[in-house]
N, CA, C and O of each residue as an XYZ file, in Angstrom:
668
protein
N      18.151    -12.381    -22.536
C      17.356    -11.505    -21.704
C      18.228    -11.019    -20.545
O      18.912    -11.816    -19.903
N      18.201     -9.727    -20.285
C      18.999     -9.133    -19.214
C      18.248     -9.238    -17.898
O      17.058     -8.934    -17.823
N      18.949     -9.669    -16.870
C      18.329     -9.768    -15.546
C      18.105     -8.368    -14.989
O      18.927     -7.468    -15.167
N      16.971     -8.207    -14.310
C      16.659     -6.932    -13.671
C      17.422     -6.790    -12.371
O      17.615     -7.763    -11.643
N      17.849     -5.592    -12.086
C      18.513     -5.326    -10.808
C      17.489     -5.487     -9.696
O      16.326     -5.125     -9.872
N      17.904     -6.027     -8.550
C      16.966     -6.137     -7.429
C      16.483     -4.750     -7.008
O      17.209     -3.763     -7.125
N      15.260     -4.696     -6.522
C      14.688     -3.427     -6.076
C      14.968     -3.272     -4.593
O      14.469     -4.053     -3.783
N      15.768     -2.260     -4.224
C      16.050     -2.049     -2.807
C      14.803     -1.542     -2.077
O      14.039     -0.737     -2.608
N      14.619     -2.026     -0.865
C      13.511     -1.603     -0.009
C      14.095     -1.268      1.353
O      14.940     -1.996      1.876
N      13.635     -0.158      1.922
C      14.097      0.242      3.248
C      12.946      0.939      3.967
O      11.956      1.319      3.341
N      13.076      1.107      5.294
C      12.052      1.864      6.012
C      11.921      3.277      5.428
O      12.912      3.909      5.063
N      10.704      3.741      5.353
C      10.433      5.082      4.831
C      11.069      6.131      5.734
O      11.035      6.022      6.960
N      11.644      7.142      5.109
C      12.318      8.228      5.821
C      11.680      9.559      5.445
O      11.003      9.659      4.422
N      11.892     10.572      6.265
C      11.331     11.902      6.014
C      11.728     12.426      4.631
O      10.938     13.111      3.982
N      12.927     12.115      4.182
C      13.383     12.603      2.871
C      12.599     12.001      1.704
O      12.664     12.517      0.588
N      11.851     10.902      1.949
C      11.050     10.269      0.903
C       9.717     10.979      0.676
O       9.098     10.821     -0.376
N       9.280     11.753      1.655
C       7.920     12.291      1.647
C       7.590     13.119      0.403
O       6.514     12.913     -0.159
N       8.435     14.037     -0.066
C       8.062     14.782     -1.275
C       7.776     13.865     -2.478
O       6.777     14.048     -3.173
N       8.639     12.896     -2.718
C       8.442     11.989     -3.854
C       7.220     11.095     -3.647
O       6.475     10.837     -4.592
N       7.007     10.619     -2.413
C       5.856      9.754     -2.147
C       4.547     10.529     -2.227
O       3.524      9.982     -2.637
N       4.575     11.799     -1.839
C       3.377     12.635     -1.965
C       3.029     12.807     -3.440
O       1.866     12.669     -3.818
N       4.009     13.103     -4.265
C       3.768     13.254     -5.703
C       3.258     11.941     -6.302
O       2.333     11.947     -7.114
N       3.854     10.831     -5.907
C       3.452      9.512     -6.396
C       1.991      9.230     -6.033
O       1.200      8.840     -6.892
N       1.637      9.427     -4.761
C       0.273      9.163     -4.309
C      -0.715     10.115     -4.967
O      -1.784      9.686     -5.402
N      -0.382     11.382     -5.048
C      -1.305     12.334     -5.645
C      -1.537     12.060     -7.125
O      -2.624     12.333     -7.635
N      -0.544     11.529     -7.821
C      -0.729     11.134     -9.235
C      -1.736      9.987     -9.317
O      -2.600      9.985    -10.193
N      -1.630      9.017     -8.414
C      -2.568      7.885     -8.385
C      -3.981      8.385     -8.081
O      -4.942      7.951     -8.717
N      -4.110      9.288     -7.119
C      -5.411      9.846     -6.767
C      -5.995     10.592     -7.967
O      -7.181     10.450     -8.262
N      -5.174     11.386     -8.663
C      -5.642     12.164     -9.816
C      -6.146     11.261    -10.943
O      -7.131     11.587    -11.606
N      -5.483     10.143    -11.158
C      -5.916      9.202    -12.194
C      -7.267      8.606    -11.815
O      -8.147      8.459    -12.663
N      -7.430      8.260    -10.520
C      -8.693      7.747    -10.007
C      -8.888      6.256    -10.231
O      -8.261      5.646    -11.097
N      -9.778      5.689     -9.420
C     -10.194      4.308     -9.605
C      -9.350      3.242     -8.951
O      -9.709      2.065     -9.010
N      -8.237      3.604     -8.328
C      -7.399      2.554     -7.743
C      -7.083      2.779     -6.276
O      -6.262      2.055     -5.712
N      -7.700      3.746     -5.651
C      -7.493      3.972     -4.227
C      -8.772      4.524     -3.620
O      -9.578      5.153     -4.305
N      -8.947      4.283     -2.341
C     -10.089      4.858     -1.640
C      -9.895      6.353     -1.425
O     -10.865      7.075     -1.193
N      -8.653      6.826     -1.500
C      -8.390      8.259     -1.337
C      -8.918      9.012     -2.554
O      -8.707      8.602     -3.695
N      -9.600     10.109     -2.293
C     -10.142     10.911     -3.389
C      -9.595     12.328     -3.400
O      -9.700     13.017     -4.414
N      -9.014     12.776     -2.298
C      -8.452     14.125     -2.211
C      -6.940     14.024     -2.118
O      -6.423     13.114     -1.471
N      -6.215     14.952     -2.760
C      -4.753     14.910     -2.696
C      -4.231     15.157     -1.288
O      -4.911     15.736     -0.441
N      -3.016     14.707     -1.068
C      -2.331     14.853      0.215
C      -1.330     15.999      0.136
O      -0.716     16.233     -0.905
N      -1.176     16.702      1.238
C      -0.040     17.614      1.385
C       1.128     16.772      1.904
O       0.924     15.668      2.410
N       2.330     17.287      1.780
C       3.487     16.574      2.320
C       3.354     16.418      3.831
O       3.722     15.379      4.380
N       2.840     17.422      4.497
C       2.668     17.370      5.957
C       1.699     16.263      6.348
O       1.957     15.511      7.288
N       0.595     16.163      5.635
C      -0.411     15.137      5.948
C       0.136     13.732      5.674
O      -0.077     12.816      6.468
N       0.837     13.566      4.555
C       1.383     12.239      4.259
C       2.476     11.868      5.256
O       2.545     10.717      5.687
N       3.323     12.809      5.627
C       4.375     12.523      6.617
C       3.746     12.075      7.933
O       4.223     11.126      8.555
N       2.690     12.744      8.357
C       2.016     12.355      9.600
C       1.464     10.939      9.489
O       1.537     10.167     10.445
N       0.917     10.598      8.336
C       0.321      9.277      8.134
C       1.365      8.162      8.066
O       1.139      7.067      8.581
N       2.501      8.436      7.435
C       3.496      7.380      7.200
C       4.597      7.311      8.251
O       5.264      6.285      8.383
N       4.792      8.386      8.993
C       5.904      8.416      9.933
C       5.485      8.606     11.390
O       6.176      8.143     12.297
N       4.361      9.284     11.619
C       4.017      9.699     12.985
C       2.684      9.164     13.501
O       2.295      9.502     14.619
N       1.986      8.362     12.749
C       0.676      7.862     13.157
C       0.832      6.846     14.296
O       1.655      5.935     14.201
N       0.056      6.996     15.358
C       0.155      6.079     16.506
C      -0.220      4.649     16.129
O       0.136      3.716     16.848
N      -0.925      4.457     15.028
C      -1.317      3.108     14.581
C      -0.264      2.457     13.685
O      -0.407      1.295     13.306
N       0.793      3.198     13.345
C       1.808      2.723     12.406
C       2.533      1.491     12.947
O       3.026      1.493     14.075
N       2.591      0.456     12.139
C       3.390     -0.735     12.440
C       4.705     -0.637     11.677
O       5.780     -0.786     12.257
N       4.616     -0.387     10.373
C       5.812     -0.162      9.565
C       5.423      0.501      8.255
O       4.269      0.452      7.831
N       6.399      1.113      7.633
C       6.228      1.673      6.302
C       7.546      1.487      5.573
O       8.609      1.844      6.082
N       7.468      0.928      4.381
C       8.664      0.673      3.577
C       8.568      1.414      2.249
O       7.486      1.585      1.689
N       9.722      1.846      1.761
C       9.825      2.509      0.471
C      10.712      1.664     -0.437
O      11.783      1.205     -0.041
N      10.233      1.472     -1.676
C      11.022      0.790     -2.707
C      11.729      1.860     -3.528
O      11.148      2.895     -3.854
N      12.981      1.598     -3.854
C      13.797      2.553     -4.597
C      14.102      2.023     -5.994
O      14.401      0.842     -6.172
N      14.026      2.896     -6.963
C      14.376      2.538     -8.333
C      15.883      2.280     -8.373
O      16.664      3.179     -8.064
N      16.305      1.069     -8.747
C      17.744      0.780     -8.754
C      18.523      1.638     -9.753
O      19.740      1.776     -9.634
N      17.829      2.212    -10.736
C      18.520      3.032    -11.736
C      18.983      4.373    -11.180
O      20.050      4.868    -11.545
N      18.167      4.967    -10.282
C      18.520      6.305     -9.803
C      18.295      6.525     -8.305
O      18.552      7.615     -7.795
N      17.819      5.502     -7.604
C      17.601      5.613     -6.161
C      16.355      6.379     -5.762
O      16.123      6.599     -4.574
N      15.548      6.790     -6.730
C      14.333      7.544     -6.432
C      13.238      6.611     -5.903
O      13.151      5.461     -6.334
N      12.400      7.092     -4.971
C      11.283      6.272     -4.497
C      10.359      5.879     -5.650
O       9.941      6.719     -6.447
N      10.051      4.587     -5.717
C       9.201      4.058     -6.782
C       7.909      3.477     -6.227
O       7.049      3.042     -6.993
N       7.762      3.463     -4.909
C       6.548      2.952     -4.292
C       6.734      2.850     -2.801
O       7.846      2.916     -2.278
N       5.600      2.684     -2.126
C       5.662      2.465     -0.679
C       4.519      1.578     -0.237
O       3.511      1.431     -0.929
N       4.702      0.990      0.935
C       3.706      0.107      1.533
C       3.674      0.417      3.021
O       4.707      0.455      3.689
N       2.476      0.636      3.518
C       2.308      0.983      4.925
C       1.435     -0.073      5.595
O       0.480     -0.575      5.003
N       1.775     -0.395      6.825
C       1.039     -1.364      7.623
C       0.697     -0.700      8.948
O       1.570     -0.198      9.657
N      -0.604     -0.707      9.270
C      -1.077     -0.063     10.500
C      -2.022     -1.003     11.241
O      -2.584     -1.937     10.669
N      -2.174     -0.726     12.520
C      -3.240     -1.392     13.263
C      -4.550     -0.717     12.850
O      -4.549      0.403     12.338
N      -5.653     -1.405     13.077
C      -6.967     -0.850     12.708
C      -7.965     -1.260     13.782
O      -7.980     -2.420     14.192
N      -8.801     -0.329     14.248
C      -9.726     -0.647     15.346
C     -10.741     -1.745     15.013
O     -11.288     -2.369     15.923
N     -10.998     -1.987     13.738
C     -11.959     -3.022     13.352
C     -11.313     -4.397     13.139
O     -11.994     -5.358     12.781
N     -10.011     -4.483     13.358
C      -9.288     -5.746     13.168
C      -8.757     -6.242     14.503
O      -8.590     -5.455     15.434
N      -8.488     -7.559     14.607
C      -7.858     -8.074     15.829
C      -6.514     -7.371     16.071
O      -5.882     -6.908     15.121
N      -6.080     -7.290     17.314
C      -4.837     -6.560     17.626
C      -3.574     -7.178     17.029
O      -2.552     -6.502     16.914
N      -3.633     -8.460     16.648
C      -2.456     -9.088     16.056
C      -2.543     -9.147     14.523
O      -1.885     -9.970     13.885
N      -3.364     -8.263     13.948
C      -3.470     -8.097     12.505
C      -2.966     -6.713     12.129
O      -3.025     -5.781     12.931
N      -2.473     -6.585     10.908
C      -2.136     -5.280     10.354
C      -3.015     -5.001      9.149
O      -3.508     -5.927      8.504
N      -3.210     -3.726      8.846
C      -3.995     -3.284      7.701
C      -3.023     -2.633      6.720
O      -2.314     -1.692      7.076
N      -2.992     -3.135      5.481
C      -1.954     -2.756      4.522
C      -2.502     -1.848      3.424
O      -3.669     -1.942      3.046
N      -1.649     -0.981      2.927
C      -1.929     -0.187      1.728
C      -0.637     -0.108      0.926
O       0.448      0.049      1.485
N      -0.769     -0.218     -0.393
C       0.381     -0.268     -1.286
C       0.199      0.734     -2.415
O      -0.880      0.827     -2.999
N       1.247      1.479     -2.721
C       1.195      2.464     -3.796
C       2.488      2.380     -4.586
O       3.579      2.469     -4.022
N       2.362      2.208     -5.898
C       3.530      2.116     -6.773
C       3.465      3.206     -7.830
O       2.391      3.562     -8.315
N       4.613      3.716     -8.170
C       4.737      4.768     -9.184
C       4.050      4.318    -10.475
O       4.206      3.177    -10.911
N       3.301      5.220    -11.067
C       2.575      4.931    -12.299
C       3.475      5.106    -13.513
O       3.453      4.291    -14.435
N       4.272      6.182    -13.507
C       5.102      6.498    -14.664
C       6.489      6.932    -14.214
O       6.575      7.888    -13.444
N       7.544      6.321    -14.623
C       7.532      5.048    -15.331
C       7.306      3.898    -14.348
O       7.832      3.885    -13.235
N       6.524      2.959    -14.791
C       6.235      1.787    -13.968
C       7.525      0.991    -13.767
O       8.353      0.889    -14.672
N       7.680      0.433    -12.575
C       8.859     -0.379    -12.275
C       8.370     -1.766    -11.845
O       7.951     -1.938    -10.700
N       8.417     -2.749    -12.737
C       7.948     -4.092    -12.383
C       8.690     -4.647    -11.168
O       9.908     -4.513    -11.050
N       7.936     -5.268    -10.278
C       8.523     -5.905     -9.101
C       8.476     -5.082     -7.834
O       8.839     -5.580     -6.769
N       8.034     -3.818     -7.917
C       7.978     -2.959     -6.733
C       7.079     -3.572     -5.665
O       7.483     -3.683     -4.507
N       5.871     -3.970     -6.040
C       4.926     -4.522     -5.064
C       5.437     -5.792     -4.408
O       5.268     -5.979     -3.203
N       6.052     -6.655     -5.177
C       6.593     -7.903     -4.636
C       7.719     -7.617     -3.649
O       7.778     -8.221     -2.578
N       8.609     -6.698     -4.008
C       9.720     -6.347     -3.117
C       9.197     -5.719     -1.823
O       9.679     -6.035     -0.735
N       8.215     -4.835     -1.947
C       7.646     -4.209     -0.756
C       6.986     -5.238      0.155
O       7.171     -5.208      1.371
N       6.207     -6.155     -0.445
C       5.500     -7.118      0.392
C       6.452     -8.076      1.094
O       6.176     -8.512      2.212
N       7.551     -8.405      0.464
C       8.545     -9.261      1.131
C       9.040     -8.578      2.412
O       9.164     -9.224      3.452
N       9.319     -7.286      2.336
C       9.803     -6.558      3.515
C       8.710     -6.394      4.563
O       8.953     -6.605      5.751
N       7.511     -6.020      4.132
C       6.412     -5.781      5.069
C       5.985     -7.065      5.768
O       5.804     -7.070      6.985
N       5.823     -8.145      5.025
C       5.369     -9.391      5.643
C       6.421     -9.947      6.593
O       6.072    -10.506      7.632
N       7.700     -9.806      6.261
C       8.764    -10.247      7.174
C       8.731     -9.426      8.465
O       8.853     -9.982      9.557
N       8.568     -8.114      8.344
C       8.497     -7.257      9.524
C       7.298     -7.651     10.382
O       7.416     -7.770     11.601
N       6.159     -7.850      9.753
C       4.945     -8.218     10.488
C       5.129     -9.548     11.227
O       4.803     -9.659     12.409
N       5.643    -10.533     10.534
C       5.874    -11.856     11.131
C       6.854    -11.757     12.304
O       6.633    -12.351     13.359
N       7.928    -11.007     12.111
C       8.954    -10.859     13.152
C       8.472    -10.061     14.350
O       9.100    -10.088     15.408
N       7.355     -9.347     14.192
C       6.822     -8.532     15.274
C       5.500     -9.062     15.810
O       4.719     -8.317     16.401
N       5.252    -10.358     15.601
C       4.147    -11.038     16.257
C       2.777    -10.939     15.612
O       1.795    -11.394     16.198
N       2.679    -10.360     14.428
C       1.378    -10.345     13.770
C       1.072    -11.725     13.205
O       1.979    -12.490     12.877
N      -0.221    -12.035     13.095
C      -0.627    -13.328     12.547
C      -1.305    -13.190     11.188
O      -1.431    -14.174     10.459
N      -1.747    -11.972     10.838
C      -2.438    -11.774      9.560
C      -2.313    -10.328      9.113
O      -2.092     -9.420      9.915
N      -2.461    -10.143      7.802
C      -2.490     -8.818      7.194
C      -3.778     -8.695      6.400
O      -4.121     -9.576      5.613
N      -4.487     -7.597      6.611
C      -5.723     -7.294      5.894
C      -5.449     -6.277      4.795
O      -4.679     -5.334      4.974
N      -6.096     -6.489      3.655
C      -6.119     -5.493      2.582
C      -7.578     -5.291      2.208
O      -8.288     -6.258      1.934
N      -8.028     -4.051      2.193
C      -9.383     -3.750      1.747
C      -9.262     -2.959      0.456
O      -8.649     -1.892      0.421
N      -9.861     -3.500     -0.611
C      -9.665     -3.002     -1.963
C     -11.007     -2.657     -2.589
O     -11.974     -3.407     -2.450
N     -11.066     -1.523     -3.278
C     -12.273     -1.200     -4.030
C     -12.511     -2.289     -5.074
O     -11.568     -2.758     -5.712
N     -13.770     -2.689     -5.247
C     -14.107     -3.749     -6.196
C     -13.795     -3.356     -7.634
O     -13.603     -4.226     -8.483
N     -13.742     -2.055     -7.919
C     -13.431     -1.596     -9.273
C     -11.926     -1.409     -9.499
O     -11.517     -0.947    -10.564
N     -11.111     -1.758     -8.520
C      -9.659     -1.630     -8.624
C      -9.071     -2.970     -9.076
O      -8.567     -3.744     -8.262
N      -9.142     -3.230    -10.373
C      -8.686     -4.526    -10.890
C      -7.195     -4.734    -10.650
O      -6.767     -5.858    -10.385
N      -6.399     -3.673    -10.738
C      -4.967     -3.806    -10.490
C      -4.672     -4.173     -9.050
O      -3.826     -5.028     -8.788
N      -5.357     -3.540     -8.115
C      -5.167     -3.855     -6.698
C      -5.611     -5.262     -6.369
O      -4.940     -5.973     -5.620
N      -6.748     -5.672     -6.931
C      -7.232     -7.037     -6.701
C      -6.243     -8.060     -7.266
O      -5.982     -9.089     -6.642
N      -5.697     -7.770     -8.448
C      -4.711     -8.680     -9.045
C      -3.443     -8.738     -8.197
O      -2.895     -9.815     -7.965
N      -2.981     -7.578     -7.737
C      -1.761     -7.538     -6.926
C      -1.918     -8.355     -5.652
O      -1.090     -9.219     -5.367
N      -2.974     -8.092     -4.879
C      -3.131     -8.825     -3.618
C      -3.416    -10.302     -3.867
O      -3.066    -11.142     -3.037
N      -4.042    -10.634     -4.991
C      -4.200    -12.038     -5.360
C      -2.853    -12.690     -5.626
O      -2.598    -13.813     -5.191
N      -1.986    -11.970     -6.348
C      -0.643    -12.480     -6.638
C       0.150    -12.702     -5.346
O       0.957    -13.627     -5.257
N      -0.088    -11.838     -4.338
C       0.606    -11.971     -3.054
C      -0.046    -13.051     -2.175
O       0.394    -13.291     -1.051
N      -1.086    -13.693     -2.692
C      -1.784    -14.813     -2.045
C      -2.713    -14.410     -0.907
O      -2.925    -15.178      0.031
N      -3.262    -13.209     -0.993
C      -4.323    -12.804     -0.070
C      -5.600    -13.517     -0.483
O      -5.836    -13.739     -1.670
N      -6.424    -13.874      0.496
C      -7.677    -14.582      0.256
C      -8.865    -13.720      0.678
O      -8.839    -13.098      1.740
N      -9.906    -13.682     -0.156
C     -11.123    -12.937      0.186
C     -11.742    -13.495      1.459
O     -11.761    -14.708      1.671
N     -12.256    -12.592      2.316
C     -12.991    -13.053      3.484
C     -14.194    -12.184      3.819
O     -15.012    -12.584      4.647
N     -14.335    -11.015      3.209
C     -15.497    -10.171      3.493
C     -15.696     -9.175      2.358
O     -14.751     -8.796      1.667
N     -16.958     -8.758      2.182
C     -17.290     -7.715      1.211
C     -18.218     -6.723      1.890
O     -19.229     -7.103      2.482
N     -17.867     -5.452      1.797
C     -18.752     -4.387      2.267
C     -19.412     -3.803      1.021
O     -18.735     -3.238      0.162
N     -20.709     -3.939      0.927
C     -21.448     -3.551     -0.270
C     -21.726     -2.054     -0.316
O     -21.982     -1.419      0.707
N     -21.668     -1.509     -1.518
C     -22.158     -0.166     -1.830
C     -21.624      0.942     -0.927
O     -22.398      1.746     -0.408
N     -20.326      0.988     -0.741
C     -19.714      2.079      0.020
C     -19.646      3.290     -0.914
O     -19.043      3.210     -1.985
N     -20.256      4.407     -0.520
C     -20.293      5.549     -1.443
C     -18.947      6.267     -1.554
O     -18.255      6.493     -0.561
N     -18.605      6.614     -2.785
C     -17.459      7.483     -3.024
C     -17.883      8.914     -2.695
O     -19.041      9.154     -2.351
N     -16.972      9.845     -2.795
C     -17.271     11.235     -2.507
C     -18.416     11.792     -3.333
O     -19.159     12.656     -2.867
N     -18.564     11.294     -4.570
C     -19.644     11.770     -5.435
C     -20.932     10.965     -5.275
O     -21.908     11.187     -5.993
N     -20.923     10.013     -4.311
C     -22.108      9.206     -4.056
C     -22.142      7.877     -4.795
O     -23.001      7.044     -4.505
N     -21.239      7.652     -5.736
C     -21.214      6.390     -6.485
C     -20.942      5.234     -5.538
O     -19.945      5.251     -4.817
N     -21.821      4.220     -5.529
C     -21.571      3.077     -4.641
C     -20.549      2.106     -5.240
O     -20.638      1.730     -6.409
N     -19.587      1.713     -4.418
C     -18.562      0.753     -4.839
C     -18.348     -0.231     -3.698
O     -18.158      0.170     -2.550
N     -18.379     -1.523     -4.019
C     -18.097     -2.532     -3.001
C     -16.631     -2.452     -2.589
O     -15.775     -2.045     -3.374
N     -16.354     -2.848     -1.343
C     -14.989     -2.954     -0.829
C     -14.770     -4.412     -0.461
O     -15.547     -4.991      0.299
N     -13.720     -4.996     -0.996
C     -13.397     -6.408     -0.778
C     -12.251     -6.487      0.224
O     -11.199     -5.881      0.021
N     -12.458     -7.237      1.308
C     -11.398     -7.443      2.293
C     -10.761     -8.802      2.052
O     -11.436     -9.824      1.932
N      -9.448     -8.773      1.989
C      -8.659     -9.985      1.795
C      -7.656    -10.075      2.934
O      -7.231     -9.062      3.490
N      -7.288    -11.299      3.268
C      -6.293    -11.482      4.336
C      -5.181    -12.396      3.878
O      -5.362    -13.296      3.057
N      -4.026    -12.123      4.445
C      -2.840    -12.943      4.247
C      -2.460    -13.457      5.620
O      -2.137    -12.673      6.512
N      -2.495    -14.773      5.798
C      -2.139    -15.363      7.084
C      -0.626    -15.550      7.138
O      -0.025    -16.189      6.274
N      -0.038    -14.977      8.171
C       1.408    -15.084      8.354
C       1.740    -16.410      9.008
O       2.911    -16.701      9.253
């Protein structure tokens, strides 16, 4: 069995935005795995990942084969969370899938959070997002709250599960 090349992770840069916008919009178009329902423009995503006043950090994982962005993870403060918590979102390329992107991203994000005084990371996941629930479970997040029947844009009620990772 051939060993996989390590997945490089670095802080997100402006040059990543076109690829990350395409990646996120593909996930949104497929549906069912993100709370986002409308596509992002590059300008809107850049503002969210690079210029948001709540931004703690954002990391991009690069495909070792060609250096192209294969996923990103953003950590922000949130008004409904304690000030020493971050709120996380993770997005990985759907096609071609690159195993290990989420693990590599979380290693960088959790280290940054710990080194910058955070004590916990929150992830809020749609209950119908089995992949997201599996991912955050694998990263050892623990359930602590459920918001019942949050309506999607079309009115469909979906529970939101909040999980935390204690640093």
